[in-house]
mmCIF file as Biopython writes it, N, C-alpha, C and O atoms, coordinates in Angstrom:
data_model
#
loop_
_atom_site.group_PDB
_atom_site.id
_atom_site.type_symbol
_atom_site.label_atom_id
_atom_site.label_alt_id
_atom_site.label_comp_id
_atom_site.label_asym_id
_atom_site.label_entity_id
_atom_site.label_seq_id
_atom_site.pdbx_PDB_ins_code
_atom_site.Cartn_x
_atom_site.Cartn_y
_atom_site.Cartn_z
_atom_site.occupancy
_atom_site.B_iso_or_equiv
_atom_site.auth_seq_id
_atom_site.auth_asym_id
_atom_site.pdbx_PDB_model_num
ATOM 1   N N  . MET A ? 1  ? -1.724  -21.284 3.808   1.0 0.0 1  A 1 
ATOM 2   C CA . MET A ? 1  ? -1.418  -20.862 4.757   1.0 0.0 1  A 1 
ATOM 3   C C  . MET A ? 1  ? -0.488  -19.846 3.875   1.0 0.0 1  A 1 
ATOM 4   O O  . MET A ? 1  ? -0.020  -19.336 4.893   1.0 0.0 1  A 1 
ATOM 5   N N  . GLY A ? 2  ? -0.102  -19.424 3.258   1.0 0.0 2  A 1 
ATOM 6   C CA . GLY A ? 2  ? 0.810   -18.290 3.085   1.0 0.0 2  A 1 
ATOM 7   C C  . GLY A ? 2  ? -0.403  -17.029 2.925   1.0 0.0 2  A 1 
ATOM 8   O O  . GLY A ? 2  ? -0.678  -16.086 3.666   1.0 0.0 2  A 1 
ATOM 9   N N  . SER A ? 3  ? -1.003  -17.500 1.552   1.0 0.0 3  A 1 
ATOM 10  C CA . SER A ? 3  ? -2.303  -16.591 1.534   1.0 0.0 3  A 1 
ATOM 11  C C  . SER A ? 3  ? -3.233  -15.444 2.300   1.0 0.0 3  A 1 
ATOM 12  O O  . SER A ? 3  ? -3.409  -14.231 2.186   1.0 0.0 3  A 1 
ATOM 13  N N  . HIS A ? 4  ? -3.766  -16.603 3.215   1.0 0.0 4  A 1 
ATOM 14  C CA . HIS A ? 4  ? -3.906  -15.987 4.370   1.0 0.0 4  A 1 
ATOM 15  C C  . HIS A ? 4  ? -3.353  -15.268 5.492   1.0 0.0 4  A 1 
ATOM 16  O O  . HIS A ? 4  ? -3.972  -14.358 6.044   1.0 0.0 4  A 1 
ATOM 17  N N  . LEU A ? 5  ? -2.387  -15.590 5.788   1.0 0.0 5  A 1 
ATOM 18  C CA . LEU A ? 5  ? -1.504  -14.369 6.076   1.0 0.0 5  A 1 
ATOM 19  C C  . LEU A ? 5  ? -1.192  -13.000 5.056   1.0 0.0 5  A 1 
ATOM 20  O O  . LEU A ? 5  ? 0.004   -13.097 4.780   1.0 0.0 5  A 1 
ATOM 21  N N  . ALA A ? 6  ? -1.299  -12.766 4.927   1.0 0.0 6  A 1 
ATOM 22  C CA . ALA A ? 6  ? -0.825  -12.278 3.831   1.0 0.0 6  A 1 
ATOM 23  C C  . ALA A ? 6  ? -2.597  -11.734 3.947   1.0 0.0 6  A 1 
ATOM 24  O O  . ALA A ? 6  ? -3.297  -11.581 4.948   1.0 0.0 6  A 1 
ATOM 25  N N  . ARG A ? 7  ? -2.745  -11.644 3.263   1.0 0.0 7  A 1 
ATOM 26  C CA . ARG A ? 7  ? -4.506  -10.922 4.184   1.0 0.0 7  A 1 
ATOM 27  C C  . ARG A ? 7  ? -4.601  -10.539 4.803   1.0 0.0 7  A 1 
ATOM 28  O O  . ARG A ? 7  ? -4.381  -9.328  4.810   1.0 0.0 7  A 1 
ATOM 29  N N  . ALA A ? 8  ? -5.077  -11.298 6.071   1.0 0.0 8  A 1 
ATOM 30  C CA . ALA A ? 8  ? -5.239  -10.656 6.941   1.0 0.0 8  A 1 
ATOM 31  C C  . ALA A ? 8  ? -3.579  -9.844  7.723   1.0 0.0 8  A 1 
ATOM 32  O O  . ALA A ? 8  ? -3.535  -9.368  8.857   1.0 0.0 8  A 1 
ATOM 33  N N  . GLU A ? 9  ? -2.419  -9.897  6.752   1.0 0.0 9  A 1 
ATOM 34  C CA . GLU A ? 9  ? -1.759  -8.519  7.421   1.0 0.0 9  A 1 
ATOM 35  C C  . GLU A ? 9  ? -1.984  -7.514  6.824   1.0 0.0 9  A 1 
ATOM 36  O O  . GLU A ? 9  ? -2.023  -6.455  7.451   1.0 0.0 9  A 1 
ATOM 37  N N  . ALA A ? 10 ? -2.216  -7.544  5.340   1.0 0.0 10 A 1 
ATOM 38  C CA . ALA A ? 10 ? -2.684  -6.083  4.071   1.0 0.0 10 A 1 
ATOM 39  C C  . ALA A ? 10 ? -4.004  -5.413  4.858   1.0 0.0 10 A 1 
ATOM 40  O O  . ALA A ? 10 ? -4.019  -4.193  5.017   1.0 0.0 10 A 1 
ATOM 41  N N  . THR A ? 11 ? -5.525  -6.550  5.528   1.0 0.0 11 A 1 
ATOM 42  C CA . THR A ? 11 ? -6.602  -6.419  6.767   1.0 0.0 11 A 1 
ATOM 43  C C  . THR A ? 11 ? -5.666  -5.283  7.653   1.0 0.0 11 A 1 
ATOM 44  O O  . THR A ? 11 ? -5.921  -4.106  7.398   1.0 0.0 11 A 1 
ATOM 45  N N  . ALA A ? 12 ? -4.550  -5.563  8.725   1.0 0.0 12 A 1 
ATOM 46  C CA . ALA A ? 12 ? -4.670  -4.380  10.023  1.0 0.0 12 A 1 
ATOM 47  C C  . ALA A ? 12 ? -3.534  -3.872  9.479   1.0 0.0 12 A 1 
ATOM 48  O O  . ALA A ? 12 ? -2.903  -3.501  10.469  1.0 0.0 12 A 1 
ATOM 49  N N  . PHE A ? 13 ? -2.747  -3.573  8.315   1.0 0.0 13 A 1 
ATOM 50  C CA . PHE A ? 13 ? -2.224  -2.326  7.728   1.0 0.0 13 A 1 
ATOM 51  C C  . PHE A ? 13 ? -3.270  -1.342  7.664   1.0 0.0 13 A 1 
ATOM 52  O O  . PHE A ? 13 ? -3.237  -0.338  8.374   1.0 0.0 13 A 1 
ATOM 53  N N  . LEU A ? 14 ? -4.532  -1.664  6.553   1.0 0.0 14 A 1 
ATOM 54  C CA . LEU A ? 14 ? -5.069  -0.697  6.372   1.0 0.0 14 A 1 
ATOM 55  C C  . LEU A ? 14 ? -5.980  -0.238  7.064   1.0 0.0 14 A 1 
ATOM 56  O O  . LEU A ? 14 ? -6.485  0.875   6.918   1.0 0.0 14 A 1 
ATOM 57  N N  . THR A ? 15 ? -6.384  -1.366  8.192   1.0 0.0 15 A 1 
ATOM 58  C CA . THR A ? 15 ? -7.416  -0.655  9.076   1.0 0.0 15 A 1 
ATOM 59  C C  . THR A ? 15 ? -6.231  0.236   10.064  1.0 0.0 15 A 1 
ATOM 60  O O  . THR A ? 15 ? -6.603  1.399   10.218  1.0 0.0 15 A 1 
ATOM 61  N N  . GLN A ? 16 ? -5.083  -0.033  10.657  1.0 0.0 16 A 1 
ATOM 62  C CA . GLN A ? 16 ? -3.895  0.964   10.658  1.0 0.0 16 A 1 
ATOM 63  C C  . GLN A ? 16 ? -4.178  2.169   10.231  1.0 0.0 16 A 1 
ATOM 64  O O  . GLN A ? 16 ? -4.671  3.063   10.919  1.0 0.0 16 A 1 
ATOM 65  N N  . VAL A ? 17 ? -3.875  2.237   9.075   1.0 0.0 17 A 1 
ATOM 66  C CA . VAL A ? 17 ? -3.782  3.103   8.517   1.0 0.0 17 A 1 
ATOM 67  C C  . VAL A ? 17 ? -5.074  4.097   8.191   1.0 0.0 17 A 1 
ATOM 68  O O  . VAL A ? 17 ? -4.650  5.251   8.254   1.0 0.0 17 A 1 
ATOM 69  N N  . LEU A ? 18 ? -6.772  4.084   7.802   1.0 0.0 18 A 1 
ATOM 70  C CA . LEU A ? 18 ? -7.553  4.198   8.483   1.0 0.0 18 A 1 
ATOM 71  C C  . LEU A ? 18 ? -7.711  4.980   9.956   1.0 0.0 18 A 1 
ATOM 72  O O  . LEU A ? 18 ? -8.216  5.954   10.514  1.0 0.0 18 A 1 
ATOM 73  N N  . ASP A ? 19 ? -7.194  4.239   10.075  1.0 0.0 19 A 1 
ATOM 74  C CA . ASP A ? 19 ? -7.683  4.384   12.125  1.0 0.0 19 A 1 
ATOM 75  C C  . ASP A ? 19 ? -6.641  5.372   12.306  1.0 0.0 19 A 1 
ATOM 76  O O  . ASP A ? 19 ? -6.824  5.532   13.513  1.0 0.0 19 A 1 
ATOM 77  N N  . ARG A ? 20 ? -5.850  6.024   12.079  1.0 0.0 20 A 1 
ATOM 78  C CA . ARG A ? 20 ? -4.476  6.642   11.938  1.0 0.0 20 A 1 
ATOM 79  C C  . ARG A ? 20 ? -5.327  8.318   11.176  1.0 0.0 20 A 1 
ATOM 80  O O  . ARG A ? 20 ? -5.100  9.432   11.646  1.0 0.0 20 A 1 
ATOM 81  N N  . GLY A ? 21 ? -5.887  8.164   10.460  1.0 0.0 21 A 1 
ATOM 82  C CA . GLY A ? 21 ? -6.011  8.886   9.797   1.0 0.0 21 A 1 
ATOM 83  C C  . GLY A ? 21 ? -4.918  9.066   8.530   1.0 0.0 21 A 1 
ATOM 84  O O  . GLY A ? 21 ? -4.293  10.100  8.294   1.0 0.0 21 A 1 
ATOM 85  N N  . LEU A ? 22 ? -4.860  8.145   7.975   1.0 0.0 22 A 1 
ATOM 86  C CA . LEU A ? 22 ? -3.479  8.070   6.872   1.0 0.0 22 A 1 
ATOM 87  C C  . LEU A ? 22 ? -3.722  8.477   5.294   1.0 0.0 22 A 1 
ATOM 88  O O  . LEU A ? 22 ? -4.697  7.917   4.794   1.0 0.0 22 A 1 
ATOM 89  N N  . ARG A ? 23 ? -3.400  8.865   4.918   1.0 0.0 23 A 1 
ATOM 90  C CA . ARG A ? 23 ? -3.580  9.134   3.192   1.0 0.0 23 A 1 
ATOM 91  C C  . ARG A ? 23 ? -2.117  8.633   2.770   1.0 0.0 23 A 1 
ATOM 92  O O  . ARG A ? 23 ? -1.122  9.031   3.376   1.0 0.0 23 A 1 
ATOM 93  N N  . ILE A ? 24 ? -2.047  7.769   1.734   1.0 0.0 24 A 1 
ATOM 94  C CA . ILE A ? 24 ? -0.665  7.382   1.169   1.0 0.0 24 A 1 
ATOM 95  C C  . ILE A ? 24 ? -1.263  7.611   0.293   1.0 0.0 24 A 1 
ATOM 96  O O  . ILE A ? 24 ? -2.478  7.413   0.304   1.0 0.0 24 A 1 
ATOM 97  N N  . THR A ? 25 ? -0.541  8.175   -0.916  1.0 0.0 25 A 1 
ATOM 98  C CA . THR A ? 25 ? -0.180  8.521   -2.576  1.0 0.0 25 A 1 
ATOM 99  C C  . THR A ? 25 ? 0.836   8.150   -3.253  1.0 0.0 25 A 1 
ATOM 100 O O  . THR A ? 25 ? 1.996   8.175   -2.841  1.0 0.0 25 A 1 
ATOM 101 N N  . PRO A ? 26 ? 0.396   7.707   -4.558  1.0 0.0 26 A 1 
ATOM 102 C CA . PRO A ? 26 ? 1.470   6.719   -4.918  1.0 0.0 26 A 1 
ATOM 103 C C  . PRO A ? 26 ? 2.047   8.235   -6.061  1.0 0.0 26 A 1 
ATOM 104 O O  . PRO A ? 26 ? 1.186   8.991   -6.512  1.0 0.0 26 A 1 
ATOM 105 N N  . LEU A ? 27 ? 3.313   8.423   -6.325  1.0 0.0 27 A 1 
ATOM 106 C CA . LEU A ? 27 ? 4.061   9.420   -6.964  1.0 0.0 27 A 1 
ATOM 107 C C  . LEU A ? 27 ? 4.420   8.954   -8.355  1.0 0.0 27 A 1 
ATOM 108 O O  . LEU A ? 27 ? 4.838   9.493   -9.380  1.0 0.0 27 A 1 
ATOM 109 N N  . SER A ? 28 ? 4.077   7.689   -7.962  1.0 0.0 28 A 1 
ATOM 110 C CA . SER A ? 28 ? 5.106   7.649   -9.782  1.0 0.0 28 A 1 
ATOM 111 C C  . SER A ? 28 ? 4.290   6.193   -10.334 1.0 0.0 28 A 1 
ATOM 112 O O  . SER A ? 28 ? 4.491   5.324   -9.486  1.0 0.0 28 A 1 
ATOM 113 N N  . ASP A ? 29 ? 3.823   5.899   -10.962 1.0 0.0 29 A 1 
ATOM 114 C CA . ASP A ? 29 ? 3.974   4.565   -12.024 1.0 0.0 29 A 1 
ATOM 115 C C  . ASP A ? 29 ? 4.281   3.425   -11.045 1.0 0.0 29 A 1 
ATOM 116 O O  . ASP A ? 29 ? 5.266   3.731   -10.372 1.0 0.0 29 A 1 
ATOM 117 N N  . PRO A ? 30 ? 3.771   2.177   -10.715 1.0 0.0 30 A 1 
ATOM 118 C CA . PRO A ? 30 ? 4.470   1.123   -10.104 1.0 0.0 30 A 1 
ATOM 119 C C  . PRO A ? 30 ? 5.433   -0.023  -10.649 1.0 0.0 30 A 1 
ATOM 120 O O  . PRO A ? 30 ? 4.698   -0.938  -11.020 1.0 0.0 30 A 1 
ATOM 121 N N  . ASP A ? 31 ? 6.707   -0.344  -10.843 1.0 0.0 31 A 1 
ATOM 122 C CA . ASP A ? 31 ? 7.506   -1.059  -11.625 1.0 0.0 31 A 1 
ATOM 123 C C  . ASP A ? 31 ? 6.430   -3.011  -11.063 1.0 0.0 31 A 1 
ATOM 124 O O  . ASP A ? 31 ? 5.805   -3.434  -10.091 1.0 0.0 31 A 1 
ATOM 125 N N  . ARG A ? 32 ? 6.719   -3.358  -12.011 1.0 0.0 32 A 1 
ATOM 126 C CA . ARG A ? 32 ? 5.201   -4.560  -12.274 1.0 0.0 32 A 1 
ATOM 127 C C  . ARG A ? 32 ? 6.609   -6.040  -12.125 1.0 0.0 32 A 1 
ATOM 128 O O  . ARG A ? 32 ? 7.587   -6.379  -12.791 1.0 0.0 32 A 1 
ATOM 129 N N  . LEU A ? 33 ? 6.111   -6.390  -11.202 1.0 0.0 33 A 1 
ATOM 130 C CA . LEU A ? 33 ? 6.737   -8.274  -11.614 1.0 0.0 33 A 1 
ATOM 131 C C  . LEU A ? 33 ? 5.601   -8.703  -12.138 1.0 0.0 33 A 1 
ATOM 132 O O  . LEU A ? 33 ? 4.463   -8.338  -11.843 1.0 0.0 33 A 1 
ATOM 133 N N  . HIS A ? 34 ? 6.012   -9.671  -13.105 1.0 0.0 34 A 1 
ATOM 134 C CA . HIS A ? 34 ? 5.642   -10.262 -14.363 1.0 0.0 34 A 1 
ATOM 135 C C  . HIS A ? 34 ? 6.118   -11.924 -14.424 1.0 0.0 34 A 1 
ATOM 136 O O  . HIS A ? 34 ? 7.128   -12.344 -14.989 1.0 0.0 34 A 1 
ATOM 137 N N  . THR A ? 35 ? 5.220   -12.643 -13.769 1.0 0.0 35 A 1 
ATOM 138 C CA . THR A ? 35 ? 5.583   -14.549 -13.765 1.0 0.0 35 A 1 
ATOM 139 C C  . THR A ? 35 ? 3.863   -15.189 -14.300 1.0 0.0 35 A 1 
ATOM 140 O O  . THR A ? 35 ? 2.747   -14.881 -14.720 1.0 0.0 35 A 1 
ATOM 141 N N  . ASN A ? 36 ? 4.636   -16.121 -13.937 1.0 0.0 36 A 1 
ATOM 142 C CA . ASN A ? 36 ? 3.377   -16.693 -14.899 1.0 0.0 36 A 1 
ATOM 143 C C  . ASN A ? 36 ? 2.947   -17.203 -13.279 1.0 0.0 36 A 1 
ATOM 144 O O  . ASN A ? 36 ? 2.148   -18.111 -13.506 1.0 0.0 36 A 1 
ATOM 145 N N  . GLN A ? 37 ? 3.042   -17.108 -12.142 1.0 0.0 37 A 1 
ATOM 146 C CA . GLN A ? 37 ? 2.241   -17.011 -11.009 1.0 0.0 37 A 1 
ATOM 147 C C  . GLN A ? 37 ? 1.462   -16.738 -10.918 1.0 0.0 37 A 1 
ATOM 148 O O  . GLN A ? 37 ? 0.383   -17.315 -10.782 1.0 0.0 37 A 1 
ATOM 149 N N  . PHE A ? 38 ? 1.970   -15.003 -10.997 1.0 0.0 38 A 1 
ATOM 150 C CA . PHE A ? 38 ? 1.475   -13.973 -10.041 1.0 0.0 38 A 1 
ATOM 151 C C  . PHE A ? 38 ? 1.678   -13.042 -10.584 1.0 0.0 38 A 1 
ATOM 152 O O  . PHE A ? 38 ? 2.540   -13.244 -11.440 1.0 0.0 38 A 1 
ATOM 153 N N  . ASN A ? 39 ? 1.174   -11.564 -10.556 1.0 0.0 39 A 1 
ATOM 154 C CA . ASN A ? 39 ? 1.575   -10.195 -11.320 1.0 0.0 39 A 1 
ATOM 155 C C  . ASN A ? 39 ? 1.228   -9.294  -9.752  1.0 0.0 39 A 1 
ATOM 156 O O  . ASN A ? 39 ? 0.176   -9.297  -9.112  1.0 0.0 39 A 1 
ATOM 157 N N  . ALA A ? 40 ? 2.453   -8.606  -9.470  1.0 0.0 40 A 1 
ATOM 158 C CA . ALA A ? 40 ? 2.457   -8.001  -8.448  1.0 0.0 40 A 1 
ATOM 159 C C  . ALA A ? 40 ? 3.512   -6.624  -8.739  1.0 0.0 40 A 1 
ATOM 160 O O  . ALA A ? 40 ? 4.202   -6.395  -9.733  1.0 0.0 40 A 1 
ATOM 161 N N  . PHE A ? 41 ? 3.363   -5.906  -7.611  1.0 0.0 41 A 1 
ATOM 162 C CA . PHE A ? 41 ? 3.676   -4.638  -7.528  1.0 0.0 41 A 1 
ATOM 163 C C  . PHE A ? 41 ? 6.023   -5.253  -7.065  1.0 0.0 41 A 1 
ATOM 164 O O  . PHE A ? 41 ? 6.480   -6.027  -6.223  1.0 0.0 41 A 1 
ATOM 165 N N  . LYS A ? 42 ? 6.440   -4.734  -7.705  1.0 0.0 42 A 1 
ATOM 166 C CA . LYS A ? 42 ? 8.028   -5.003  -7.532  1.0 0.0 42 A 1 
ATOM 167 C C  . LYS A ? 42 ? 8.508   -3.838  -7.035  1.0 0.0 42 A 1 
ATOM 168 O O  . LYS A ? 42 ? 9.634   -3.985  -6.558  1.0 0.0 42 A 1 
ATOM 169 N N  . ARG A ? 43 ? 8.003   -2.532  -6.953  1.0 0.0 43 A 1 
ATOM 170 C CA . ARG A ? 43 ? 8.703   -1.762  -5.968  1.0 0.0 43 A 1 
ATOM 171 C C  . ARG A ? 43 ? 7.180   -0.732  -6.732  1.0 0.0 43 A 1 
ATOM 172 O O  . ARG A ? 43 ? 6.642   -1.035  -7.798  1.0 0.0 43 A 1 
ATOM 173 N N  . LEU A ? 44 ? 6.768   0.457   -5.851  1.0 0.0 44 A 1 
ATOM 174 C CA . LEU A ? 44 ? 5.863   1.752   -5.859  1.0 0.0 44 A 1 
ATOM 175 C C  . LEU A ? 44 ? 5.685   2.206   -4.553  1.0 0.0 44 A 1 
ATOM 176 O O  . LEU A ? 44 ? 5.324   1.776   -3.457  1.0 0.0 44 A 1 
ATOM 177 N N  . GLN A ? 45 ? 6.255   3.720   -5.324  1.0 0.0 45 A 1 
ATOM 178 C CA . GLN A ? 45 ? 6.896   4.411   -4.820  1.0 0.0 45 A 1 
ATOM 179 C C  . GLN A ? 45 ? 5.449   5.734   -4.320  1.0 0.0 45 A 1 
ATOM 180 O O  . GLN A ? 45 ? 4.922   6.563   -5.062  1.0 0.0 45 A 1 
ATOM 181 N N  . VAL A ? 46 ? 5.153   5.449   -2.732  1.0 0.0 46 A 1 
ATOM 182 C CA . VAL A ? 46 ? 3.868   6.054   -2.161  1.0 0.0 46 A 1 
ATOM 183 C C  . VAL A ? 46 ? 5.063   7.761   -1.652  1.0 0.0 46 A 1 
ATOM 184 O O  . VAL A ? 46 ? 6.245   8.084   -1.773  1.0 0.0 46 A 1 
ATOM 185 N N  . ARG A ? 47 ? 3.509   8.499   -0.962  1.0 0.0 47 A 1 
ATOM 186 C CA . ARG A ? 47 ? 3.462   9.944   0.044   1.0 0.0 47 A 1 
ATOM 187 C C  . ARG A ? 47 ? 3.057   9.627   1.132   1.0 0.0 47 A 1 
ATOM 188 O O  . ARG A ? 47 ? 2.193   10.471  1.372   1.0 0.0 47 A 1 
ATOM 189 N N  . VAL A ? 48 ? 3.121   8.878   2.055   1.0 0.0 48 A 1 
ATOM 190 C CA . VAL A ? 48 ? 2.507   8.552   3.234   1.0 0.0 48 A 1 
ATOM 191 C C  . VAL A ? 48 ? 1.830   9.985   3.938   1.0 0.0 48 A 1 
ATOM 192 O O  . VAL A ? 48 ? 2.785   10.757  3.851   1.0 0.0 48 A 1 
ATOM 193 N N  . GLU A ? 49 ? 1.066   10.510  4.379   1.0 0.0 49 A 1 
ATOM 194 C CA . GLU A ? 49 ? 0.651   12.266  4.937   1.0 0.0 49 A 1 
ATOM 195 C C  . GLU A ? 49 ? -0.153  12.023  5.728   1.0 0.0 49 A 1 
ATOM 196 O O  . GLU A ? 49 ? -0.984  11.194  5.357   1.0 0.0 49 A 1 
ATOM 197 N N  . LYS A ? 50 ? -0.349  12.702  7.438   1.0 0.0 50 A 1 
ATOM 198 C CA . LYS A ? 50 ? -1.172  12.480  8.037   1.0 0.0 50 A 1 
ATOM 199 C C  . LYS A ? 50 ? -2.901  13.456  7.173   1.0 0.0 50 A 1 
ATOM 200 O O  . LYS A ? 50 ? -2.861  14.613  6.756   1.0 0.0 50 A 1 
ATOM 201 N N  . GLY A ? 51 ? -3.914  12.733  7.148   1.0 0.0 51 A 1 
ATOM 202 C CA . GLY A ? 51 ? -5.012  13.459  6.484   1.0 0.0 51 A 1 
ATOM 203 C C  . GLY A ? 51 ? -5.526  13.546  7.037   1.0 0.0 51 A 1 
ATOM 204 O O  . GLY A ? 51 ? -5.540  12.872  8.068   1.0 0.0 51 A 1 
ATOM 205 N N  . GLY A ? 52 ? -6.784  14.963  6.584   1.0 0.0 52 A 1 
ATOM 206 C CA . GLY A ? 52 ? -7.431  15.867  7.591   1.0 0.0 52 A 1 
ATOM 207 C C  . GLY A ? 52 ? -9.242  14.801  7.269   1.0 0.0 52 A 1 
ATOM 208 O O  . GLY A ? 52 ? -9.250  13.924  6.405   1.0 0.0 52 A 1 
ATOM 209 N N  . GLN A ? 53 ? -10.233 15.042  7.907   1.0 0.0 53 A 1 
ATOM 210 C CA . GLN A ? 53 ? -10.898 14.707  7.374   1.0 0.0 53 A 1 
ATOM 211 C C  . GLN A ? 53 ? -11.849 15.128  5.945   1.0 0.0 53 A 1 
ATOM 212 O O  . GLN A ? 53 ? -11.677 16.151  5.282   1.0 0.0 53 A 1 
ATOM 213 N N  . SER A ? 54 ? -12.469 14.485  5.782   1.0 0.0 54 A 1 
ATOM 214 C CA . SER A ? 54 ? -13.334 14.770  3.493   1.0 0.0 54 A 1 
ATOM 215 C C  . SER A ? 54 ? -14.569 15.304  4.411   1.0 0.0 54 A 1 
ATOM 216 O O  . SER A ? 54 ? -15.603 15.711  3.881   1.0 0.0 54 A 1 
#
């Protein structure tokens, strides 16, 4: 159930980002978390801006 919930949350978040016309830009390379179970971002600095229509 955890992975399904995470996917649903990510989909809802990204849908809202697109609907609101926001632009997310990374400011640096991510700090990665490497384990035997998953490869994830530990930290990723971003800038969120109101984007214009391109």
